[in-house]
C-alpha positions in Angstrom: 13.6 8.6 1.4 14.2 4.9 0.6 13.4 4.7 -3.1 14.0 6.5 -6.4 10.8 6.7 -8.5 10.4 7.2 -12.3 7.4 7.6 -14.6 8.0 5.7 -17.8 6.3 6.2 -21.1 6.3 2.8 -22.9 5.8 2.3 -26.6 4.0 -1.0 -27.1 4.3 -3.3 -30.1 0.7 -2.5 -31.1 1.6 1.1 -31.5 -0.1 2.3 -28.3 1.6 4.0 -25.4 1.3 3.2 -21.7 2.6 4.9 -18.6 4.0 2.9 -15.7 5.9 3.7 -12.5 9.3 2.2 -11.9 10.5 2.2 -8.3 14.2 1.4 -7.4 16.2 1.4 -4.2 17.6 4.8 -3.3 21.1 5.5 -4.5 22.6 6.0 -1.0 24.6 3.2 0.6 23.5 4.0 4.2 19.9 4.0 3.2 20.2 0.6 1.6 22.0 -0.7 4.6 19.2 0.4 6.9 16.6 -1.1 4.6 18.5 -4.4 4.4 18.7 -4.6 8.2 14.9 -4.3 8.4 14.2 -6.4 5.3 11.8 -3.7 4.0 12.5 -3.9 0.3 11.9 -7.6 0.1 8.8 -7.2 2.2 7.3 -4.7 -0.3 8.0 -7.0 -3.2 6.4 -10.0 -1.3 3.4 -7.8 -0.6 2.8 -6.8 -4.2 3.3 -10.4 -5.4 1.3 -12.3 -2.9 -0.8 -10.2 -0.6 -2.1 -7.2 -2.6 -4.3 -9.4 -4.9 -6.5 -10.6 -2.0 -7.1 -7.2 -0.3 -10.1 -4.9 -0.7 -8.3 -1.5 -0.2 -7.1 0.5 -3.2 -3.6 -0.5 -4.2 -1.7 0.2 -7.5 -1.5 -2.9 -9.7 2.0 -4.5 -9.9 3.3 -5.6 -13.3 6.6 -7.2 -12.2 9.4 -7.1 -9.5 13.1 -7.9 -9.1 15.2 -8.0 -6.0 19.0 -8.6 -5.2 19.4 -9.9 -1.7 23.1 -9.1 -1.6 22.9 -5.4 -2.6 19.3 -4.7 -1.5 18.7 -3.2 -4.9 15.2 -3.8 -6.3 12.7 -2.8 -9.0 8.9 -2.7 -8.9 6.9 -1.8 -12.1 3.4 -0.7 -11.2 0.3 1.1 -12.3 0.6 4.8 -12.9 -2.2 6.6 -11.0 -3.4 10.0 -12.2 -3.1 11.5 -8.8 -3.7 15.0 -7.3 -0.1 16.0 -6.7 -1.1 19.2 -5.0 -1.5 17.1 -1.8 1.4 18.0 0.4 2.4 16.2 3.6 4.0 19.3 5.1 0.8 21.3 4.6 -1.4 18.4 5.7 -4.5 16.8 4.2 -8.1 18.3 4.2 -10.9 16.8 6.2 -12.6 15.0 3.2 -9.2 13.5 2.3 -8.7 12.3 5.9 -12.1 10.6 5.7 -11.1 8.7 2.6 -7.9 7.5 4.3 -9.8 6.3 7.4 -12.1 4.3 5.1 -9.3 2.7 3.2 -7.5 1.8 6.4 -10.7 0.1 7.7 -10.8 -2.0 4.5 -7.1 -2.9 4.9 -7.2 -3.9 8.6 -8.1 -7.5 8.3 -7.5 -9.7 11.4 -4.2 -11.6 11.6 -6.1 -14.9 11.2 -7.4 -13.8 7.8 -3.8 -13.5 6.4 -2.3 -16.5 8.3 -1.1 -18.1 5.0 1.2 -15.0 4.6 2.4 -14.9 8.2 6.0 -15.7 7.3 6.1 -12.6 5.1 5.2 -10.1 7.7 7.2 -8.2 10.3 5.6 -7.5 13.7 5.4 -3.8 14.6 7.6 -4.6 17.6 10.0 -6.9 15.7 13.7 -6.8 16.9 14.9 -5.3 13.6 12.3 -2.5 13.8 13.2 -1.8 17.4 16.9 -1.7 16.5 16.3 0.7 13.6 14.1 3.0 15.7 16.7 3.1 18.5 19.4 4.1 16.0 17.1 6.8 14.4 16.0 8.4 17.7 19.5 8.2 19.2 21.0 10.1 16.2 18.1 12.4 15.4 16.4 13.5 18.6 18.7 16.5 19.3 18.3 17.5 15.6 14.5 17.3 15.8 14.6 19.4 19.0 16.3 22.2 17.1 13.5 22.2 14.5 10.3 22.1 16.5 8.7 25.1 18.4 10.3 26.0 21.7 7.4 24.7 23.8 8.1 21.2 22.5 11.8 21.1 23.2 11.6 19.0 26.3 14.6 18.2 28.3 14.5 14.4 27.9 17.6 12.8 26.5 17.8 10.6 23.5 18.2 7.6 25.7 15.1 8.5 27.7 13.1 9.0 24.5 14.2 5.6 23.3 13.1 4.0 26.5 9.6 5.5 26.2 9.4 4.5 22.5 10.3 0.9 23.3 7.8 0.8 26.1 5.1 2.0 23.7 6.1 -0.7 21.3 5.7 -3.3 24.1 2.3 -1.9 25.0 1.0 -2.1 21.4 2.5 -5.5 20.7 0.3 -7.0 23.5 -2.9 -6.0 21.6 -4.8 -8.0 18.9 -3.0 -7.9 15.6 -4.3 -6.8 12.2 -2.7 -6.2 8.8 -1.2 -2.7 8.8 0.3 -0.4 6.1 2.9 0.7 8.6 3.6 4.1 7.0 0.2 5.7 6.2 1.2 9.3 5.7 0.3 11.8 2.9 3.5 11.1 0.8 2.3 7.5 0.6 -1.3 8.3 -0.3 -2.4 9.0 -3.9 -5.7 10.9 -4.0 -7.5 11.0 -7.4 -8.1 14.4 -9.0 -11.9 14.2 -8.3 -11.4 13.7 -4.6 -13.3 10.5 -4.5 -10.7 7.9 -3.8 -7.2 7.3 -2.4 -4.7 4.6 -3.1 -2.2 3.3 -0.6 1.4 3.1 -1.9 4.9 2.4 -0.5 4.3 -1.0 1.3 7.8 -1.4 2.7 6.4 -1.0 6.3 3.6 -3.6 5.9 3.3 -5.4 9.3 1.1 -7.0 11.8 0.0 -5.0 14.8 -2.9 -3.2 16.4 -5.1 -1.0 14.3 -4.2 2.0 16.5 -0.7 1.9 15.1 -1.8 2.9 11.6 -4.5 5.3 12.9 -2.4 7.2 15.4 0.5 7.4 12.9 -1.7 8.9 10.2 -3.3 11.4 12.6 0.2 12.4 13.8 1.8 12.6 10.3 -1.0 13.7 8.1 -2.9 16.4 9.9 -2.0 19.8 11.1 -2.0 20.0 14.9 -5.2 22.1 15.2 -7.0 19.9 12.6 -6.0 16.7 14.4 -7.4 18.1 17.7 -10.6 19.2 16.0 -11.2 16.1 13.8 -10.0 13.1 15.7 -13.3 12.1 17.3 -15.2 12.4 14.0 -12.5 10.4 12.1 -12.5 7.7 14.7 -16.3 7.4 14.4 -16.0 7.1 10.6 -13.4 4.4 10.9 -15.6 2.4 13.4 -18.6 2.7 11.1 -16.6 1.6 8.1 -14.9 -1.3 9.8 -18.3 -2.7 10.8 -18.6 -3.7 7.1 -15.7 -6.1 7.5 -15.8 -7.3 11.1 -16.5 -6.6 14.7 -15.6 -2.9 15.1 -13.8 -1.3 18.1 -15.4 1.6 20.0 -14.1 5.1 19.5 -13.1 5.1 23.3 -11.0 2.0 22.8 -9.1 3.4 19.9 -8.6 6.9 21.4 -7.0 5.3 24.5 -4.1 3.9 22.4 -3.5 6.1 19.4 -1.0 8.3 21.3 1.3 5.3 21.6 1.6 5.1 17.8 2.9 8.7 17.8 6.2 7.3 19.2 6.8 5.5 15.9 5.8 8.7 14.1 8.5 10.6 16.0 11.0 7.8 15.2 10.3 8.3 11.5 10.9 12.0 11.9 14.2 11.3 13.6 15.1 8.7 10.8 15.4 11.5 8.2 18.7 12.4 9.7 20.0 8.9 8.8 18.1 7.9 5.6 17.0 11.2 4.2 18.8 13.8 2.0 19.3 16.5 4.6 20.8 18.8 1.9 17.2 19.3 0.7 15.2 22.0 2.3 12.1 19.9 1.7 13.5 17.1 3.9 14.3 19.6 6.6 10.8 21.0 6.5 9.4 17.5 6.5 11.4 16.6 9.6 10.2 19.8 11.3 6.5 19.1 10.6 6.8 15.4 11.5 8.5 16.3 14.8 6.0 19.0 15.8 2.9 16.9 15.0 4.3 13.8 16.7 5.4 15.5 19.8 2.1 17.4 20.0 0.1 14.2 19.9 2.4 12.5 22.4 1.9 15.4 24.8 -1.9 15.6 24.2 -2.3 11.9 24.9 -0.2 12.0 28.1 2.8 10.2 26.7 5.0 13.2 27.4 4.9 15.9 30.1 
């Protein structure tokens, strides 16, 4: 949605070849304007240059970056991972894949105090620019999403009423203890290896500080089919809690379950954003918006956030 990605085959001076990934800003003016408002391209470059080397979760290695602050054009050259490209966000991930994601998120979620030296590089999940972008996205996209989701999810709330609830959820989450977050942990940003033994987190434009439930609830809403999410959530939360105990004081499953529905508001905002930053001439983008909208609204309803 926000970048154009190429796989390059390099011929090196020693006669060997090497594959790398080159990521550029998307070739759409409105997309770059939205990204510049939120500072997300520069944030991803800062992440790869300064923060990624100190983290324990699986992240592609960066070989070099470039950014133009005037145009919001950028380049990141990074490791090419031999991933399982059969994974499909619209279809949703399998249980074993969801387990891998929960473990990687536990490794990522270090307390704010552990990354204090990088504090100036991070956005807060409830930062003014994020709230402004989400307000624009939901205002423009809510009626479009309603046309795509099943009839039982086409609630009568207006776009303004949805924005009010979204911002209230942001306020609630911003009052909780902060950790380092990916900010956009969904299957399109997860590279599973072909053996099904590991997953790498990519696309760090949304890296932020906020409560762990933001990443967890967002992944559950975006990455799992509705029936799978309902069946697997308790197990996945237990796995996260057990894994996090390796790194620090873990939460309880009850604590996390109480708040993950709030994160589905951001998931819905991302679904609505496709009508601003996505290529809506593509059937894949339309199908993606439909699946995002249905899963987000279902979690919001299941958690009592919506009637």
